[in-house]
C-alpha positions, 0 to 999 in steps of 0.5 A: 243203726238207729230204730224207728221212732215208735208210733202209736196207735190210732184209736176212735175218736171217744176212747183218744179222748178217755187214754192217751198213752204217751211214749218217750221220744228218743233223743237223736245222738250226734253217731247217729245222725250222722250215720243216716246223711251218710246213708241218706247220701248214697241213697241219694246217688244211688238214686241218681246214678239209677235216673242216669243211668235211665236217663242214658238208656232211654237216649241210646234207645232214642237214639236206635228208633231215630237211627232205625228210622233213617235208615227206614226212610233212605231204604225206602227213598232208594226203592222210591228212585229204583221204582221210578227209574224202573217206570221211566224205563218202562215208559221209554221203552214203550214209547220205543214200541209205540215208534217201531209201531206206528214207523212201521204202519207208516212204511206198511201204508206206504207200500201198499200205496206204491202196490197199488199205484204199481197194480193201477199202471199195470192194469192202466198198460194192459188195457191200453195194450189192448184196445191199440190192439183191438184198434189195429184188429179194427184197422186191419179189418177195414184195410182187408174190406179196402183191399180190392182184388185183382181184377178191380184194381185192374179195371179201377185205378185210384188217379194219383194223390187223391185219397178215397172214400168207401162205404161210403154215404151221402148226407142231407147237407150235402156232404160224405163221411166214409172211410178214408185210405191214402190219405196222408193227415188221416189213419187208412179206415178211419171215419171221415165227414167231408164239408159240403160237395162243390163240384163231382158228382156223387157217384161211385168211381168219380173224384170230388171237391169238397168248400176246402178244396179237398179232394176224394175218390168214391169207391 
C-alpha cells in the first residue's frame, strides 16, 4: 500500500505570498499502481454486488408488497361478493315475507268478505222468516175473524163459486174494498178493491157484479 501524498496546509493569502513550501511528489512505481488498481477493482466489485443486492432486496420487497396487495384485493373482492350474496339473499327473504304477508292479507280479506256475505244472507233469511211468520199471523188473524160462528153459518149460506168480501166498505167511485175469502186467484184475508159495481145492491148478504164481470158476496 502506498501512502497518500502530503497536502500542504492552506494559509491565509498574505502569508501564502510570503512563503510557499514545496513538497516533492513521490514517483509512482509499477507495483504500487498495480496494487491500487486491483484494490479499486475489488472495491468496485463489492460496490456493484452491494447495489445488486440492494436492487434484489428492493425487488423482493416490491414483489412482496404487490403480492400482499393482490391478496388484500382478492380478500376484499371475496368479501364484497359474499356481502352481495348476503344482501341478495336478504332481499329475497324480505320479498318472500312481503309476498306471504300480502297473500295472507288477501286471504283474510276474502274470508272476511265471505263471512260478511254469509252473515248478510243469514240476516236476510231471518228477516224473511220473520216477515213470513208475521204474514201468517196476520192471515190467521184475518181468517179467525172471518170464520163464522155455527149459528151464523147456518143462517148465512154462501153461494157456490162466489168469493166473499168481509169488513168491506163502499168507495166514492162505486167500487168496494174489503178482505176476500174463498177466491182462487187471491189468498184468504187479502185486501182488494173491486172495479165499479154494475148490478146488485151494495148491502150485506147480497151478491154484486162488477164491470169486469166478477161476482162477490158481501157479508
